[in-house]
C-alpha positions in Angstrom: 128.3 167.6 37.9 125.0 165.8 38.2 122.3 166.9 40.6 122.0 165.0 43.9 119.4 162.2 44.0 116.4 162.9 46.2 115.7 160.4 49.1 112.2 159.2 49.5 110.9 159.7 53.0 109.5 156.5 54.5 107.2 157.0 57.4 107.9 155.1 60.6 104.5 153.5 60.5 105.3 151.8 57.1 108.4 150.2 58.6 106.1 148.4 61.1 103.6 147.6 58.4 104.1 143.8 58.7 103.7 143.9 62.5 100.4 145.7 62.2 99.2 143.2 59.5 99.9 140.3 61.9 97.9 142.0 64.7 95.1 142.8 62.3 94.9 139.1 61.4 94.6 138.1 65.0 91.8 140.7 65.5 89.9 139.3 62.5 90.2 135.8 63.8 89.0 136.8 67.3 86.1 138.7 65.8 85.2 135.7 63.7 85.3 133.5 66.8 83.2 136.0 68.7 80.4 136.0 66.0 80.5 132.2 65.8 79.9 132.1 69.6 77.1 134.6 69.3 75.5 132.5 66.6 75.8 129.4 68.6 74.2 131.0 71.6 71.2 131.9 69.5 70.7 128.2 68.8 69.8 126.7 72.2 71.4 123.3 72.1 73.7 121.8 74.8 75.3 119.4 72.4 76.3 122.3 70.1 77.8 124.2 73.1 80.0 121.3 73.8 81.1 120.7 70.2 81.8 124.5 69.9 83.8 124.6 73.1 85.9 121.6 72.2 86.6 123.0 68.7 87.6 126.4 69.9 89.8 125.1 72.6 91.6 122.9 70.1 92.0 125.8 67.7 93.3 128.3 70.2 95.2 126.0 72.5 98.5 127.2 71.1 97.8 130.8 71.9 98.9 132.2 75.2 96.2 133.6 77.5 93.3 132.1 75.5 91.2 129.6 77.5 87.6 129.0 76.9 85.3 128.2 79.8 84.2 124.6 79.8 80.5 123.9 80.3 79.7 122.2 83.6 78.7 118.6 83.4 75.0 118.2 83.6 73.4 114.9 84.6 71.4 113.5 81.8 67.7 113.5 82.3 66.3 110.3 83.6 64.9 108.1 80.8 61.4 106.7 80.8 63.0 103.3 81.3 64.8 104.4 84.4 61.7 105.9 85.9 59.8 102.7 85.2 62.5 100.7 86.9 62.4 102.9 89.9 58.6 102.5 90.1 58.9 98.7 89.9 61.6 98.7 92.6 59.4 100.8 94.9 56.4 98.6 94.2 58.4 95.5 95.1 59.7 97.2 98.3 56.2 98.1 99.3 54.9 94.6 98.7 57.8 93.2 100.7 57.1 95.6 103.5 53.4 94.6 103.5 54.4 90.9 103.7 56.8 91.6 106.6 54.0 93.3 108.6 51.7 90.4 108.0 54.3 87.9 109.2 55.0 90.1 112.2 51.3 90.3 113.1 51.0 86.5 112.6 54.0 85.9 114.9 52.5 88.2 117.5 49.2 86.3 117.5 50.7 82.9 117.7 53.0 83.8 120.6 50.1 85.3 122.5 48.1 82.1 122.0 51.1 79.8 122.9 51.7 81.8 126.2 48.1 82.5 127.1 48.2 80.4 130.3 51.4 82.1 131.5 50.1 85.6 130.6 47.0 85.0 132.7 49.1 84.1 135.7 51.4 87.1 135.2 54.4 84.9 134.5 54.8 86.2 130.9 54.0 89.2 128.8 54.0 89.7 125.0 54.4 93.3 123.8 55.0 94.9 120.4 57.3 98.0 120.2 59.8 99.9 118.2 62.4 97.1 118.5 59.9 94.3 117.6 58.0 91.8 119.6 59.3 91.2 123.2 58.4 88.2 125.3 59.3 88.6 128.9 59.4 85.4 131.0 59.5 85.4 134.7 62.8 83.8 135.8 61.2 82.4 138.9 59.7 79.4 137.1 62.5 79.1 134.6 65.4 78.8 137.0 66.1 78.0 140.6 67.3 80.7 143.0 70.7 81.8 141.8 70.9 79.0 139.2 71.3 79.0 135.4 69.9 75.6 134.7 66.4 75.5 133.1 63.7 73.6 135.0 62.2 70.7 133.0 58.8 72.4 132.7 60.5 75.6 131.5 62.3 73.8 128.7 58.9 72.7 127.3 57.7 76.4 127.4 60.9 77.6 125.6 60.5 74.8 123.1 56.9 75.9 122.4 58.1 79.5 121.8 60.8 78.1 119.5 58.2 76.2 117.5 56.4 79.5 116.7 59.6 81.2 115.7 61.2 78.3 113.8 60.0 79.2 110.3 60.3 82.9 110.4 63.4 84.8 109.4 63.4 87.5 112.1 66.6 87.9 114.2 66.2 86.8 117.8 67.8 88.4 120.8 67.7 86.6 124.1 68.5 88.8 127.1 69.1 87.7 130.7 68.2 90.1 133.5 68.6 90.1 137.3 67.7 92.3 140.2 70.3 94.4 142.1 70.9 91.8 144.8 74.4 90.4 144.3 74.4 86.8 143.0 75.7 84.1 145.5 78.0 81.3 144.6 81.7 81.1 144.0 82.9 83.3 141.2 79.3 84.2 140.3 78.0 87.8 139.6 74.8 89.2 138.2 76.6 89.7 134.9 77.7 86.0 134.6 74.3 84.8 136.0 72.3 86.8 133.5 74.6 85.7 130.6 74.4 82.0 131.5 70.6 82.2 131.7 70.4 83.8 128.3 72.7 81.2 126.9 70.6 78.4 128.4 67.5 79.6 126.6 69.4 80.2 123.4 70.7 76.6 123.5 67.1 75.3 123.6 66.3 77.4 120.6 69.2 75.9 118.7 68.2 72.4 119.7 64.7 73.0 118.3 66.2 73.8 114.9 66.5 77.6 114.9 69.5 78.6 112.8 72.3 79.9 115.1 72.9 82.9 112.8 69.6 84.3 113.9 70.4 84.1 117.6 72.1 86.6 119.9 72.5 86.0 123.7 73.2 88.9 126.0 73.6 89.1 129.8 72.5 92.6 131.1 72.6 91.9 134.8 70.5 94.6 136.7 71.1 97.4 134.1 67.6 97.2 132.4 65.1 97.1 135.3 61.4 97.3 134.5 60.4 97.9 138.1 61.9 99.3 141.3 64.3 97.1 143.3 63.1 98.5 146.6 60.5 95.8 147.1 60.5 92.0 146.6 57.7 92.4 144.1 59.7 94.8 142.0 62.8 92.6 142.2 60.8 89.6 141.1 59.7 91.5 137.9 63.3 92.4 137.1 64.4 88.8 137.3 63.4 87.7 133.8 64.5 86.5 130.4 63.5 88.6 127.5 63.1 87.2 124.0 63.0 89.9 121.4 61.9 89.1 117.9 63.3 92.0 115.7 60.4 92.5 113.3 61.1 96.1 112.4 61.6 96.9 108.7 65.1 96.7 107.2 63.9 98.1 103.8 63.1 101.7 104.9 65.7 103.1 102.6 64.1 101.4 99.5 60.6 102.5 100.6 61.8 106.1 100.8 63.4 106.0 97.3 67.0 105.8 98.5 69.6 103.7 96.7 69.5 100.0 97.3 73.0 100.1 98.9 72.0 102.9 101.3 72.6 102.2 105.0 69.7 100.5 106.7 68.1 102.4 109.6 68.3 100.3 112.7 66.4 101.3 115.9 68.6 102.3 118.8 69.1 99.5 121.2 68.9 96.5 118.9 71.6 93.9 119.5 71.0 91.2 116.8 70.7 93.4 113.8 74.3 93.0 112.7 73.6 89.3 111.8 72.5 88.4 108.3 68.8 88.0 107.5 68.2 84.5 106.1 
């Protein structure tokens, strides 16, 4: 009878040998990736970061739980050409602004000269403010009492003002104003009276050749007084027609370095600024 064969003892760890080999391969791969990342970090180059990130994401995309952090997008530095273009744009905007101021000053001087006789008699004023140049004309010599038809002499004065403004491109706002005494006449109110007076002056401007797109007529009744309505003198000052030449800058955004399509800053209270500049 032969002796029994001895069985070789196989440790449990050897049975899982293949499984441990697979995990060891993963560990080596991850260590390799780690050292590649460390090497890349030592070389400061944004382009290399992005190439490395894309490559590693592609290599490990099939492995669960592995996701590399993408580098945030960084705006490219402005080129010398872009800086030069910005400087040219700002220089042109500054030159245009200077030319606008010169035209506004010239318009102010010509209006003052054309209305010098009326300003001496207190029937007209020419002022320059945040909304532009404002010409206030006393309604007493423009219209009859409670009437919206221009007097013949008044038409000549309005035509003279139109001649000064004909070749400029500034928007024009014509406002009719009344005192607080209710208007007389059938179906007439201070609102309708002031609007009709503003329209009458606007019509003369159009007849003199001013492009209608530059014109805005507004009736404001007694809502914009410049004096008290308690006395006849104050009420007489409030009965007026105001011609505002909107000479304020529409290129403030460009002068401040803002984009060309940035919203234009318009002074509060302007009425004609929504119309195109010609």
